PyMOL Python script that loads the backbone (N, CA, C, O; Angstrom):
from pymol import cmd

cmd.read_pdbstr("""\
ATOM      1  N   MET A   1     -35.435 133.949 295.938  1.00  0.00           N
ATOM      2  CA  MET A   1     -35.306 134.536 294.626  1.00  0.00           C
ATOM      3  C   MET A   1     -36.090 135.841 294.579  1.00  0.00           C
ATOM      4  O   MET A   1     -37.156 135.967 295.182  1.00  0.00           O
ATOM      5  N   ASP A   2     -35.561 136.774 293.875  1.00  0.00           N
ATOM      6  CA  ASP A   2     -36.163 138.095 293.768  1.00  0.00           C
ATOM      7  C   ASP A   2     -37.357 138.054 292.803  1.00  0.00           C
ATOM      8  O   ASP A   2     -37.212 137.672 291.642  1.00  0.00           O
ATOM      9  N   ARG A   3     -38.527 138.450 293.294  1.00  0.00           N
ATOM     10  CA  ARG A   3     -39.733 138.409 292.450  1.00  0.00           C
ATOM     11  C   ARG A   3     -39.655 139.381 291.285  1.00  0.00           C
ATOM     12  O   ARG A   3     -40.174 139.097 290.206  1.00  0.00           O
ATOM     13  N   ILE A   4     -39.016 140.517 291.489  1.00  0.00           N
ATOM     14  CA  ILE A   4     -38.896 141.494 290.401  1.00  0.00           C
ATOM     15  C   ILE A   4     -38.087 140.888 289.259  1.00  0.00           C
ATOM     16  O   ILE A   4     -38.460 141.017 288.093  1.00  0.00           O
ATOM     17  N   THR A   5     -36.983 140.229 289.594  1.00  0.00           N
ATOM     18  CA  THR A   5     -36.176 139.572 288.567  1.00  0.00           C
ATOM     19  C   THR A   5     -36.981 138.481 287.881  1.00  0.00           C
ATOM     20  O   THR A   5     -36.904 138.320 286.663  1.00  0.00           O
ATOM     21  N   SER A   6     -37.751 137.735 288.654  1.00  0.00           N
ATOM     22  CA  SER A   6     -38.584 136.684 288.072  1.00  0.00           C
ATOM     23  C   SER A   6     -39.592 137.274 287.083  1.00  0.00           C
ATOM     24  O   SER A   6     -39.839 136.703 286.021  1.00  0.00           O
ATOM     25  N   MET A   7     -40.165 138.414 287.441  1.00  0.00           N
ATOM     26  CA  MET A   7     -41.105 139.075 286.524  1.00  0.00           C
ATOM     27  C   MET A   7     -40.388 139.567 285.265  1.00  0.00           C
ATOM     28  O   MET A   7     -40.934 139.489 284.165  1.00  0.00           O
ATOM     29  N   LYS A   8     -39.170 140.072 285.429  1.00  0.00           N
ATOM     30  CA  LYS A   8     -38.399 140.520 284.269  1.00  0.00           C
ATOM     31  C   LYS A   8     -38.099 139.355 283.333  1.00  0.00           C
ATOM     32  O   LYS A   8     -38.186 139.493 282.113  1.00  0.00           O
ATOM     33  N   VAL A   9     -37.747 138.212 283.906  1.00  0.00           N
ATOM     34  CA  VAL A   9     -37.491 137.019 283.098  1.00  0.00           C
ATOM     35  C   VAL A   9     -38.754 136.626 282.344  1.00  0.00           C
ATOM     36  O   VAL A   9     -38.698 136.316 281.154  1.00  0.00           O
ATOM     37  N   PHE A  10     -39.887 136.637 283.027  1.00  0.00           N
ATOM     38  CA  PHE A  10     -41.155 136.277 282.397  1.00  0.00           C
ATOM     39  C   PHE A  10     -41.480 137.207 281.230  1.00  0.00           C
ATOM     40  O   PHE A  10     -41.839 136.747 280.146  1.00  0.00           O
ATOM     41  N   VAL A  11     -41.353 138.502 281.453  1.00  0.00           N
ATOM     42  CA  VAL A  11     -41.652 139.477 280.401  1.00  0.00           C
ATOM     43  C   VAL A  11     -40.695 139.302 279.227  1.00  0.00           C
ATOM     44  O   VAL A  11     -41.114 139.312 278.070  1.00  0.00           O
ATOM     45  N   ARG A  12     -39.417 139.144 279.529  1.00  0.00           N
ATOM     46  CA  ARG A  12     -38.424 138.973 278.460  1.00  0.00           C
ATOM     47  C   ARG A  12     -38.700 137.708 277.663  1.00  0.00           C
ATOM     48  O   ARG A  12     -38.548 137.700 276.441  1.00  0.00           O
ATOM     49  N   ALA A  13     -39.105 136.634 278.343  1.00  0.00           N
ATOM     50  CA  ALA A  13     -39.441 135.387 277.648  1.00  0.00           C
ATOM     51  C   ALA A  13     -40.643 135.578 276.736  1.00  0.00           C
ATOM     52  O   ALA A  13     -40.671 135.061 275.619  1.00  0.00           O
ATOM     53  N   ALA A  14     -41.630 136.317 277.209  1.00  0.00           N
ATOM     54  CA  ALA A  14     -42.808 136.585 276.379  1.00  0.00           C
ATOM     55  C   ALA A  14     -42.423 137.400 275.152  1.00  0.00           C
ATOM     56  O   ALA A  14     -42.909 137.140 274.051  1.00  0.00           O
ATOM     57  N   GLN A  15     -41.560 138.374 275.339  1.00  0.00           N
ATOM     58  CA  GLN A  15     -41.124 139.213 274.219  1.00  0.00           C
ATOM     59  C   GLN A  15     -40.247 138.437 273.242  1.00  0.00           C
ATOM     60  O   GLN A  15     -40.384 138.573 272.026  1.00  0.00           O
ATOM     61  N   ALA A  16     -39.344 137.622 273.787  1.00  0.00           N
ATOM     62  CA  ALA A  16     -38.381 136.898 272.952  1.00  0.00           C
ATOM     63  C   ALA A  16     -38.973 135.627 272.347  1.00  0.00           C
ATOM     64  O   ALA A  16     -38.472 135.121 271.343  1.00  0.00           O
ATOM     65  N   GLY A  17     -40.032 135.118 272.955  1.00  0.00           N
ATOM     66  CA  GLY A  17     -40.677 133.920 272.439  1.00  0.00           C
ATOM     67  C   GLY A  17     -40.201 132.622 273.059  1.00  0.00           C
ATOM     68  O   GLY A  17     -40.735 131.557 272.749  1.00  0.00           O
ATOM     69  N   SER A  18     -39.192 132.694 273.944  1.00  0.00           N
ATOM     70  CA  SER A  18     -38.736 131.478 274.618  1.00  0.00           C
ATOM     71  C   SER A  18     -37.927 131.830 275.860  1.00  0.00           C
ATOM     72  O   SER A  18     -37.370 132.921 275.981  1.00  0.00           O
ATOM     73  N   LEU A  19     -37.882 130.873 276.773  1.00  0.00           N
ATOM     74  CA  LEU A  19     -37.076 131.070 277.970  1.00  0.00           C
ATOM     75  C   LEU A  19     -35.589 131.062 277.638  1.00  0.00           C
ATOM     76  O   LEU A  19     -34.810 131.794 278.249  1.00  0.00           O
ATOM     77  N   SER A  20     -35.199 130.247 276.682  1.00  0.00           N
ATOM     78  CA  SER A  20     -33.783 130.188 276.294  1.00  0.00           C
ATOM     79  C   SER A  20     -33.304 131.526 275.745  1.00  0.00           C
ATOM     80  O   SER A  20     -32.221 131.994 276.095  1.00  0.00           O
ATOM     81  N   ALA A  21     -34.103 132.133 274.895  1.00  0.00           N
ATOM     82  CA  ALA A  21     -33.739 133.432 274.330  1.00  0.00           C
ATOM     83  C   ALA A  21     -33.694 134.497 275.422  1.00  0.00           C
ATOM     84  O   ALA A  21     -32.805 135.349 275.430  1.00  0.00           O
ATOM     85  N   ALA A  22     -34.646 134.448 276.336  1.00  0.00           N
ATOM     86  CA  ALA A  22     -34.661 135.396 277.447  1.00  0.00           C
ATOM     87  C   ALA A  22     -33.414 135.226 278.306  1.00  0.00           C
ATOM     88  O   ALA A  22     -32.800 136.210 278.716  1.00  0.00           O
ATOM     89  N   ALA A  23     -33.046 133.993 278.574  1.00  0.00           N
ATOM     90  CA  ALA A  23     -31.857 133.716 279.379  1.00  0.00           C
ATOM     91  C   ALA A  23     -30.606 134.274 278.711  1.00  0.00           C
ATOM     92  O   ALA A  23     -29.778 134.905 279.369  1.00  0.00           O
ATOM     93  N   ARG A  24     -30.466 134.045 277.408  1.00  0.00           N
ATOM     94  CA  ARG A  24     -29.309 134.586 276.678  1.00  0.00           C
ATOM     95  C   ARG A  24     -29.265 136.102 276.773  1.00  0.00           C
ATOM     96  O   ARG A  24     -28.208 136.681 277.023  1.00  0.00           O
ATOM     97  N   GLN A  25     -30.396 136.739 276.577  1.00  0.00           N
ATOM     98  CA  GLN A  25     -30.453 138.199 276.611  1.00  0.00           C
ATOM     99  C   GLN A  25     -30.130 138.749 277.994  1.00  0.00           C
ATOM    100  O   GLN A  25     -29.561 139.833 278.116  1.00  0.00           O
ATOM    101  N   MET A  26     -30.491 138.006 279.033  1.00  0.00           N
ATOM    102  CA  MET A  26     -30.279 138.480 280.397  1.00  0.00           C
ATOM    103  C   MET A  26     -28.962 138.003 281.001  1.00  0.00           C
ATOM    104  O   MET A  26     -28.605 138.404 282.108  1.00  0.00           O
ATOM    105  N   GLY A  27     -28.245 137.156 280.284  1.00  0.00           N
ATOM    106  CA  GLY A  27     -26.970 136.666 280.774  1.00  0.00           C
ATOM    107  C   GLY A  27     -27.074 135.649 281.897  1.00  0.00           C
ATOM    108  O   GLY A  27     -26.205 135.575 282.766  1.00  0.00           O
ATOM    109  N   ILE A  28     -28.155 134.861 281.872  1.00  0.00           N
ATOM    110  CA  ILE A  28     -28.333 133.799 282.866  1.00  0.00           C
ATOM    111  C   ILE A  28     -28.524 132.481 282.128  1.00  0.00           C
ATOM    112  O   ILE A  28     -28.762 132.462 280.920  1.00  0.00           O
ATOM    113  N   SER A  29     -28.416 131.389 282.860  1.00  0.00           N
ATOM    114  CA  SER A  29     -28.602 130.084 282.233  1.00  0.00           C
ATOM    115  C   SER A  29     -30.087 129.818 281.987  1.00  0.00           C
ATOM    116  O   SER A  29     -30.944 130.354 282.690  1.00  0.00           O
ATOM    117  N   PRO A  30     -30.387 128.988 280.986  1.00  0.00           N
ATOM    118  CA  PRO A  30     -31.795 128.617 280.768  1.00  0.00           C
ATOM    119  C   PRO A  30     -32.408 127.960 282.004  1.00  0.00           C
ATOM    120  O   PRO A  30     -33.591 128.150 282.287  1.00  0.00           O
ATOM    121  N   ALA A  31     -31.613 127.195 282.735  1.00  0.00           N
ATOM    122  CA  ALA A  31     -32.127 126.553 283.954  1.00  0.00           C
ATOM    123  C   ALA A  31     -32.533 127.596 284.990  1.00  0.00           C
ATOM    124  O   ALA A  31     -33.557 127.452 285.658  1.00  0.00           O
ATOM    125  N   MET A  32     -31.726 128.646 285.119  1.00  0.00           N
ATOM    126  CA  MET A  32     -32.059 129.708 286.079  1.00  0.00           C
ATOM    127  C   MET A  32     -33.313 130.458 285.635  1.00  0.00           C
ATOM    128  O   MET A  32     -34.151 130.812 286.465  1.00  0.00           O
ATOM    129  N   ALA A  33     -33.443 130.700 284.344  1.00  0.00           N
ATOM    130  CA  ALA A  33     -34.642 131.364 283.831  1.00  0.00           C
ATOM    131  C   ALA A  33     -35.878 130.527 284.152  1.00  0.00           C
ATOM    132  O   ALA A  33     -36.910 131.060 284.560  1.00  0.00           O
ATOM    133  N   THR A  34     -35.766 129.231 283.968  1.00  0.00           N
ATOM    134  CA  THR A  34     -36.873 128.325 284.275  1.00  0.00           C
ATOM    135  C   THR A  34     -37.219 128.375 285.754  1.00  0.00           C
ATOM    136  O   THR A  34     -38.395 128.399 286.118  1.00  0.00           O
ATOM    137  N   LYS A  35     -36.202 128.390 286.610  1.00  0.00           N
ATOM    138  CA  LYS A  35     -36.445 128.471 288.055  1.00  0.00           C
ATOM    139  C   LYS A  35     -37.172 129.760 288.419  1.00  0.00           C
ATOM    140  O   LYS A  35     -38.080 129.755 289.251  1.00  0.00           O
ATOM    141  N   HIS A  36     -36.771 130.864 287.793  1.00  0.00           N
ATOM    142  CA  HIS A  36     -37.437 132.135 288.074  1.00  0.00           C
ATOM    143  C   HIS A  36     -38.918 132.067 287.714  1.00  0.00           C
ATOM    144  O   HIS A  36     -39.768 132.496 288.494  1.00  0.00           O
ATOM    145  N   VAL A  37     -39.225 131.535 286.545  1.00  0.00           N
ATOM    146  CA  VAL A  37     -40.623 131.462 286.112  1.00  0.00           C
ATOM    147  C   VAL A  37     -41.406 130.485 286.995  1.00  0.00           C
ATOM    148  O   VAL A  37     -42.555 130.748 287.351  1.00  0.00           O
ATOM    149  N   ASN A  38     -40.789 129.377 287.341  1.00  0.00           N
ATOM    150  CA  ASN A  38     -41.465 128.416 288.234  1.00  0.00           C
ATOM    151  C   ASN A  38     -41.790 129.031 289.586  1.00  0.00           C
ATOM    152  O   ASN A  38     -42.888 128.838 290.108  1.00  0.00           O
ATOM    153  N   ARG A  39     -40.853 129.765 290.152  1.00  0.00           N
ATOM    154  CA  ARG A  39     -41.093 130.418 291.441  1.00  0.00           C
ATOM    155  C   ARG A  39     -42.199 131.451 291.340  1.00  0.00           C
ATOM    156  O   ARG A  39     -43.021 131.593 292.244  1.00  0.00           O
ATOM    157  N   LEU A  40     -42.206 132.170 290.225  1.00  0.00           N
ATOM    158  CA  LEU A  40     -43.254 133.169 290.015  1.00  0.00           C
ATOM    159  C   LEU A  40     -44.622 132.492 289.927  1.00  0.00           C
ATOM    160  O   LEU A  40     -45.597 132.966 290.509  1.00  0.00           O
ATOM    161  N   GLU A  41     -44.680 131.390 289.199  1.00  0.00           N
ATOM    162  CA  GLU A  41     -45.941 130.634 289.088  1.00  0.00           C
ATOM    163  C   GLU A  41     -46.386 130.119 290.454  1.00  0.00           C
ATOM    164  O   GLU A  41     -47.571 130.177 290.782  1.00  0.00           O
ATOM    165  N   GLU A  42     -45.444 129.615 291.252  1.00  0.00           N
ATOM    166  CA  GLU A  42     -45.780 129.124 292.588  1.00  0.00           C
ATOM    167  C   GLU A  42     -46.347 130.255 293.448  1.00  0.00           C
ATOM    168  O   GLU A  42     -47.320 130.068 294.179  1.00  0.00           O
ATOM    169  N   HIS A  43     -45.728 131.423 293.348  1.00  0.00           N
ATOM    170  CA  HIS A  43     -46.173 132.566 294.138  1.00  0.00           C
ATOM    171  C   HIS A  43     -47.570 133.031 293.738  1.00  0.00           C
ATOM    172  O   HIS A  43     -48.390 133.381 294.587  1.00  0.00           O
ATOM    173  N   LEU A  44     -47.826 133.028 292.437  1.00  0.00           N
ATOM    174  CA  LEU A  44     -49.105 133.531 291.941  1.00  0.00           C
ATOM    175  C   LEU A  44     -50.219 132.481 291.972  1.00  0.00           C
ATOM    176  O   LEU A  44     -51.403 132.814 291.929  1.00  0.00           O
ATOM    177  N   GLY A  45     -49.825 131.229 292.046  1.00  0.00           N
ATOM    178  CA  GLY A  45     -50.822 130.170 292.095  1.00  0.00           C
ATOM    179  C   GLY A  45     -51.295 129.838 290.759  1.00  0.00           C
ATOM    180  O   GLY A  45     -52.144 128.960 290.606  1.00  0.00           O
TER     181      GLY A  45
END
""", "prot")
cmd.dss("prot")
cmd.show_as("cartoon", "prot")
cmd.util.cbc("prot")
cmd.orient("prot")
């Protein structure tokens, strides 16, 4: 998974207030948004 995209999902979720809203805005599924954030968390520890 692309870390830049994962960071974009994270920022959009913070701005929108939820992962679901971020997913809608980015045109991805909520499950994919969750995977992006989880991978980012794993990478950052």
